[in-house]
C-alpha positions as CSV (number, residue, x, y, z in Angstrom):
1,X,66.3,-31.2,31.3
2,X,63.2,-29.1,31.7
3,X,62.4,-29.9,35.3
4,X,63.6,-29.1,38.8
5,X,65.2,-31.7,41.1
6,X,63.3,-32.3,44.3
7,X,65.4,-30.6,47.0
8,X,64.7,-29.3,50.5
9,X,65.3,-25.8,51.7
10,X,67.0,-26.7,54.9
11,X,69.9,-28.6,53.1
12,X,73.4,-27.1,53.0
13,X,75.0,-26.4,49.6
14,X,77.1,-29.5,50.0
15,X,74.0,-31.6,50.7
16,X,72.3,-30.1,47.6
17,X,75.3,-30.9,45.5
18,X,75.4,-34.5,46.8
19,X,71.6,-35.1,46.2
20,X,71.8,-33.5,42.7
21,X,74.8,-35.7,41.9
22,X,72.7,-38.8,42.8
23,X,69.8,-37.6,40.5
24,X,72.3,-37.0,37.7
25,X,73.6,-40.6,38.1
26,X,70.1,-41.9,37.8
27,X,69.4,-39.8,34.7
28,X,72.7,-41.1,33.1
29,X,71.7,-44.7,33.9
30,X,68.7,-44.3,31.8
31,X,70.3,-42.2,29.0
32,X,73.6,-44.0,28.6
33,X,74.3,-46.4,31.4
34,X,76.6,-46.0,34.4
35,X,79.0,-48.2,36.3
36,X,77.6,-50.1,39.3
37,X,80.2,-48.5,41.7
38,X,79.1,-45.0,40.6
39,X,75.5,-45.7,41.5
40,X,76.4,-47.2,44.9
41,X,78.7,-44.3,45.8
42,X,76.1,-41.6,44.8
43,X,73.5,-43.5,46.7
44,X,75.7,-43.7,49.8
45,X,76.2,-39.9,49.7
46,X,72.4,-39.5,49.2
47,X,71.7,-41.6,52.3
48,X,73.9,-39.5,54.4
49,X,71.6,-36.6,53.7
50,X,68.3,-38.6,53.5
51,X,68.6,-41.4,56.1
52,X,64.8,-41.8,56.5
53,X,63.3,-44.5,54.2
54,X,60.0,-42.6,54.1
55,X,61.8,-39.3,53.0
56,X,63.8,-41.3,50.4
57,X,60.6,-42.8,49.0
58,X,59.0,-39.3,48.9
59,X,62.0,-37.8,47.0
60,X,62.2,-40.8,44.6
61,X,58.5,-40.3,43.8
62,X,59.0,-36.5,43.3
63,X,62.0,-37.2,41.1
64,X,60.0,-39.7,39.0
65,X,57.1,-37.3,38.6
66,X,59.5,-34.5,37.5
67,X,61.8,-36.5,35.3
68,X,60.1,-39.8,34.4
69,X,63.1,-41.7,35.8
70,X,62.6,-44.3,38.6
71,X,65.5,-44.3,41.1
72,X,64.7,-47.5,43.0
73,X,65.2,-50.0,40.1
74,X,68.7,-48.5,39.4
75,X,69.8,-48.7,43.0
76,X,68.4,-52.2,43.3
77,X,70.2,-53.4,40.2
78,X,73.4,-51.9,41.4
79,X,73.1,-53.6,44.8
80,X,72.3,-56.9,43.2
81,X,75.0,-56.9,40.6
82,X,78.6,-58.1,40.9
83,X,81.8,-56.5,39.8
84,X,81.8,-53.2,37.9
85,X,78.8,-54.0,35.8
86,X,77.1,-51.3,33.6
87,X,73.7,-50.4,35.1
88,X,71.2,-49.3,32.5
89,X,67.6,-48.3,33.1
90,X,64.8,-49.3,30.7
């Protein structure tokens, strides 16, 4: 990883850890695949810190520009899947 995660300076350490964990799940979805429940749990924690849809879109866009990974398709696939399906980005 040769890029920085998009974070905000006013977040607490716990908030930074939660958002970083979400980004890590997205990366792993593209690189090796992750369980649906893992995506949903990481996204729930992310939304506690970033409840605004506009801020979420901004962070998703910044993350994609930095990493090349799109967050929304992974979250969408996890929401629309049943059971404990493996979610894999393409």
